C-alpha positions in Angstrom: 1.8 11.5 -19.0 -0.2 10.7 -15.9 1.5 12.5 -12.8 2.2 9.2 -10.0 2.9 9.1 -6.3 3.4 6.5 -4.9 3.0 6.6 -0.7 4.8 3.9 2.2 4.4 4.1 5.5 8.1 1.9 7.9 8.6 1.4 10.8 11.9 -0.6 11.4 12.7 -3.7 8.7 15.6 -1.8 7.2 16.6 -4.9 5.4 12.6 -5.6 3.6 12.5 -1.4 3.2 16.0 -1.2 0.9 14.9 -4.7 -0.8 11.6 -3.2 -1.9 13.4 0.2 -3.1 15.8 -1.6 -5.0 13.3 -3.9 -6.8 10.9 -0.7 -7.7 13.3 1.6 -9.3 13.4 -1.3 -12.2 10.0 -1.2 -12.2 10.1 1.4 -15.7 7.4 4.2 -14.3 8.4 7.7 -13.9 7.1 8.4 -10.0 7.5 10.7 -6.9 7.8 8.9 -3.5 6.3 10.1 -0.7 7.1 8.1 2.8 6.5 8.4 6.8 9.3 6.5 9.0 6.5 5.7 11.7 9.5 5.8 14.8 12.2 3.5 13.2 14.9 2.3 15.8 16.6 0.5 13.3 18.9 3.0 11.1 15.9 3.1 8.5 15.1 7.0 9.2 19.2 7.4 8.8 18.5 5.5 5.7 16.0 7.0 4.0 16.8 10.6 4.2 20.1 9.8 1.8 16.8 8.3 -0.9 15.7 10.5 -3.1 11.9 10.9 -2.5 9.6 13.8 -2.8 8.3 13.7 0.6 9.9 11.9 4.0 8.7 12.5 7.3 10.3 11.5 9.9 8.2 11.0 13.0 10.0 10.6 17.1 7.3 8.0 17.9 4.9 5.4 16.3 2.1 7.1 15.0 -0.4 3.8 14.7 -1.1 2.4 10.5 -4.9 5.0 10.9 -2.6 8.6 12.4 0.3 7.7 10.1 -2.0 7.3 7.1 -4.0 10.4 8.3 -0.8 12.2 8.4 0.5 12.1 5.0 -2.3 12.6 3.0 -3.0 15.8 5.2 0.7 17.2 5.1 0.2 16.1 0.9 -3.3 17.8 0.2 -4.3 13.9 -0.6 -2.0 14.2 -3.8 -4.2 16.5 -5.2 -1.9 17.6 -8.2 -1.7 13.9 -9.2 -3.7 11.4 -11.5 -3.2 8.3 -9.4 -2.0 6.6 -6.0 -0.6 3.6 -5.4 -0.6 2.6 -1.8 2.8 -0.1 -1.4 3.7 -0.7 1.5 7.3 -1.9 1.9 7.5 -5.4 3.0 6.6 -6.1 -1.4 8.6 -8.1 -3.1 7.4 -7.6 -7.5 8.9 -11.0 -9.2 7.5 -9.9 -12.5 8.7 -7.3 -14.6 7.0 -3.8 -15.4 4.2 -5.3 -13.4 3.6 -1.4 -12.4 2.8 -0.5 -15.6 0.4 -3.1 -16.6 -1.6 -2.3 -13.5 -1.7 1.3 -14.5 -2.5 -0.4 -18.1 -5.2 -2.1 -16.9 -6.6 0.5 -14.4 -6.8 3.1 -17.4 -8.6 0.3 -20.0 -10.9 -0.6 -16.8 -14.2 0.6 -14.7 -12.5 0.5 -11.7 -12.2 2.7 -9.0 -9.4 1.3 -6.5 -7.8 -2.2 -8.3 -4.9 -4.3 -6.6 -1.8 -6.9 -8.3 -2.5 -10.3 -7.1 -0.7 -10.8 -4.0 0.7 -13.4 -3.0 1.2 -14.8 0.5 -1.8 -12.9 1.3 -4.8 -15.1 2.6 -3.6 -18.9 2.0 -2.8 -17.6 -2.3 -5.7 -16.4 -3.2 -4.2 -13.2 -3.3 -6.9 -11.1 -1.7 -10.7 -11.6 -0.8 -13.5 -13.6 -1.7 -13.8 -12.9 -5.4 -17.8 -12.4 -6.4 -16.8 -12.8 -10.0 -14.0 -12.2 -13.2 -14.3 -9.4 -14.8 -11.9 -9.1 -18.3 -9.5 -10.8 -15.7 -10.0 -8.5 -12.9 -11.6 -10.7 -9.7 -14.7 -8.0 -8.2 -14.2 -7.7 -5.1 -16.3 -5.7 -1.7 -13.5 -5.0 -0.3 -9.3 -4.3 -0.3 -6.6 -4.8 1.9 -3.7 -2.0 1.2 -0.6 -3.3 0.3 -0.5 -2.4 -3.2 -3.4 -0.4 -3.9 -3.6 1.7 -6.8 -6.9 4.5 -7.5 -6.9 8.0 -8.2 -6.5 10.9 -5.1 -10.3 11.3 -5.0 -11.0 8.1 -3.3 -8.3 8.6 0.0 -11.2 11.1 1.8 -10.3 12.4 6.3 -11.8 11.9 8.3 -12.8 7.8 7.6 -16.2 7.5 7.2 -17.9 5.0 8.8 -15.4 4.2 11.2 -16.9 4.1 14.7 -14.7 0.5 15.2 -12.3 -1.5 13.3 -12.5 -2.6 10.2 -9.1 -3.9 9.8 -6.6 -3.1 7.5 -6.8 -0.5 4.8 -10.7 -1.9 3.9 -11.7 1.8 4.5 -10.4 3.0 1.2 -13.1 0.7 -0.3 -16.1 1.6 1.0 -19.3 2.1 -2.0 -16.4 1.9 -4.4 -15.4 -0.7 -7.7 -12.8 -3.0 -6.7 -10.9 -5.8 -8.5 -7.5 -7.8 -8.4 -5.9 -8.1 -11.9 -5.3 -12.3 -11.8 -2.2 -12.3 -13.9 -0.6 -9.5 -12.2 1.9 -10.2 -8.9 3.4 -9.3 -6.5 5.2 -10.9 -3.9 3.9 -10.8 0.6 5.5 -14.1 2.4 3.7 -13.3 4.7 5.1 -16.6 6.8 8.7 -16.4 6.5 7.9 -12.5 8.5 5.9 -13.7 11.2 8.4 -16.5 11.0 11.1 -13.8 10.6 9.9 -11.3 12.9 6.9 -12.5 14.8 7.2 -9.6 17.2 6.8 -7.2 15.6 4.3 -9.2 12.8 2.1 -9.7 16.3 1.8 -5.7 16.9 1.4 -5.1 13.4 -1.6 -6.8 13.3 -2.9 -5.4 16.6 -3.0 -2.0 15.8 -4.4 -2.3 12.0 -7.6 -3.4 14.1 -6.6 -0.4 16.7 -10.5 1.7 16.8 -9.6 4.7 14.7 -10.8 7.7 16.9 
């Protein structure tokens, strides 16, 4: 049985985190969950301390996207004891049963280095980047975002290569790797609703995601 690590970063929006945790508990796959709370002030950190997590780091301040990823990977030795790692954002929903089991199966039977499900609500409904072609039901793309990203631990390396300026979101994971979107496995990120519900949070998130890693 493959060992799976899931890591998630949170900051405020406790309602999103609670929903994601509740749905994830029904995915039918065993995993260890690693969580970084990035300076929440709405009770998220206190709620996380009551959950059964493999690892929890509650930072008193917001370290931002890049430094947050770096911290959680360094403190856990790059997940070297795991076979697969899933980066999972805390604002996703999972409308399909067994989506994670199916994603792992597709990863194991394919020749892709990094796989993402089709993320509903991302990039005007395209679910991810522009496809170069479709390979056995998997859309081949040049890079992947990191909302829901499955790969082997070896693909997470620091310092981030070729990062003289911001590249946006988590696309750096994709550099030099074969990346794909599994077209028939869907998760949901209601970007428009999130922007409407919490506009200040969303604008800050976009700004920080595009700040340089220095």
